[in-house]
C-alpha positions in Angstrom: 0.0 0.0 -0.2 2.8 2.4 0.8 4.5 1.8 -2.5 1.3 2.4 -4.4 0.8 6.0 -2.3 4.5 6.7 -3.4 3.8 5.9 -7.0 0.6 8.1 -6.9 2.4 11.0 -5.2 5.4 10.7 -7.9 2.7 10.8 -10.6 0.8 13.8 -9.3 4.0 15.6 -8.8 5.1 15.0 -12.4 1.7 16.2 -13.5 1.7 19.3 -11.5 5.4 20.0 -12.6 4.3 19.6 -16.4 1.1 21.6 -16.0 3.0 24.6 -14.2 6.6 24.6 -15.3 7.5 22.5 -18.2 4.2 22.9 -20.3 5.9 25.0 -23.2 8.8 22.4 -23.3 6.6 19.4 -23.4 4.7 21.2 -26.3 7.8 21.6 -28.4 8.8 17.9 -27.7 5.2 16.8 -28.7 5.7 18.6 -32.0 8.5 16.3 -32.8 6.7 13.1 -31.7 3.2 12.8 -33.5 2.2 9.7 -31.6 2.6 11.4 -28.3 0.6 14.3 -29.5 -2.2 11.9 -30.9 -2.2 10.3 -27.5 -2.4 13.8 -25.8 -5.3 14.9 -28.0 -7.0 11.3 -27.6 -6.7 11.8 -23.8 -8.5 15.2 -23.9 -11.3 13.8 -25.7 -11.5 10.2 -24.3 -11.0 11.0 -20.6 -10.8 8.5 -17.8 -11.0 5.4 -20.3 -7.9 6.3 -22.2 -6.0 7.4 -19.2 -6.6 4.2 -17.4 -5.5 2.2 -20.5 -2.3 4.7 -20.6 -1.5 3.4 -17.2 -1.9 -0.2 -18.2 0.1 -0.1 -21.3 3.8 -0.7 -21.4 4.7 3.2 -21.4 7.0 5.0 -19.1 4.5 6.3 -16.2 6.6 9.4 -16.0 6.2 10.4 -19.6 2.6 9.6 -19.3 2.2 12.0 -16.3 4.1 14.8 -18.2 2.1 14.3 -21.4 -1.1 14.4 -19.5 0.0 17.3 -17.3 0.7 19.5 -20.3 -2.7 18.6 -21.9 -6.0 19.9 -20.7 -7.3 16.9 -18.8 -8.6 17.6 -15.5 -6.6 16.8 -12.4 -9.5 14.7 -10.8 -9.5 12.6 -13.9 -5.7 12.1 -13.9 -5.8 11.3 -10.1 -8.6 8.8 -10.5 -6.7 7.2 -13.6 -3.6 6.5 -11.2 -5.6 3.4 -10.2 -4.3 1.8 -13.4 -1.0 1.7 -11.7 -2.2 -1.0 -9.4 -1.2 -4.0 -11.2 2.2 -2.6 -12.3 3.0 -1.7 -8.7 1.7 -5.2 -7.5 4.2 -7.1 -10.0 7.1 -4.8 -9.1 6.6 -5.5 -5.3 5.9 -9.3 -6.0 9.1 -9.5 -8.0 11.0 -8.0 -5.1 9.4 -10.5 -2.9 10.5 -13.5 -5.3 14.0 -12.0 -5.5 14.3 -11.8 -1.8 13.0 -15.4 -1.4 15.2 -16.9 -4.0 18.2 -15.3 -2.5 17.3 -16.7 1.1 16.7 -20.1 -0.4 19.9 -20.0 -2.2 21.6 -19.2 1.0 19.9 -22.1 3.2 17.9 -24.5 0.9 17.2 -26.9 3.8 15.1 -24.7 5.9 12.5 -23.9 2.9 9.9 -25.8 1.5 10.2 -26.6 -2.2 6.3 -26.3 -2.6 6.6 -22.6 -1.2 9.3 -21.8 -3.8 7.3 -23.4 -6.7 4.0 -21.5 -5.7 6.1 -18.3 -5.4 7.6 -18.7 -8.8 4.4 -19.8 -10.3 2.6 -16.9 -8.9 5.0 -14.6 -10.5 4.7 -16.3 -14.0 1.0 -15.9 -13.7 1.4 -12.1 -12.7 3.7 -11.5 -15.8 1.6 -13.2 -18.2 -1.5 -11.3 -16.9 0.7 -8.0 -17.3 1.5 -8.8 -20.9 -2.1 -9.7 -21.6 -3.3 -6.4 -20.0 -0.7 -4.4 -21.7 -1.4 -5.8 -25.3 -5.2 -5.0 -24.8 -4.4 -1.6 -23.4 -2.0 -1.0 -26.5 -4.5 -2.2 -29.1 -7.0 0.3 -27.6 -4.8 3.1 -27.3 -3.8 2.6 -31.0 -7.4 2.3 -32.0 -8.0 5.7 -30.2 -5.1 7.4 -31.7 -6.4 6.3 -35.3 -9.9 7.6 -34.4 -8.5 10.9 -33.2 -6.6 11.5 -36.1 -9.5 10.6 -38.4 -11.7 12.9 -36.4 -9.3 15.7 -36.1 -10.2 18.7 -38.4 -7.7 19.2 -41.3 -5.6 22.0 -41.9 -6.1 23.3 -45.6 -2.9 25.2 -46.7 
């Protein structure tokens, strides 16, 4: 729980810094990266659904917070979407537990149950498989939203 609170506070801090201090720099950077610009545009129109998917996709959460902070999304929607970080935080914490367990077992094999080690490793594999599946679903949905956003954007005639 404490880890999740730390992750949310970091996301909020990134969002607020992007909104107040780095907005113009982020806007310039988005001019060079049309995919990120499309994500920003879609986030403004899709709201909570897309922001949750962005949190589940294999994207750098700091970059997502900065892009959303520089956009016009409401802070309350952004904060609610950080719930999408729970699966990622869970897998990261579980990986830390697994590493600790494997290290302990490697140092003293006789004191630990083989069944406990097997269940721990299987649990981690299940977590990773679920995260890969969720990330793929989220990535497809984001790509679809990007296509719709580009298709619905008014064209500039020159």
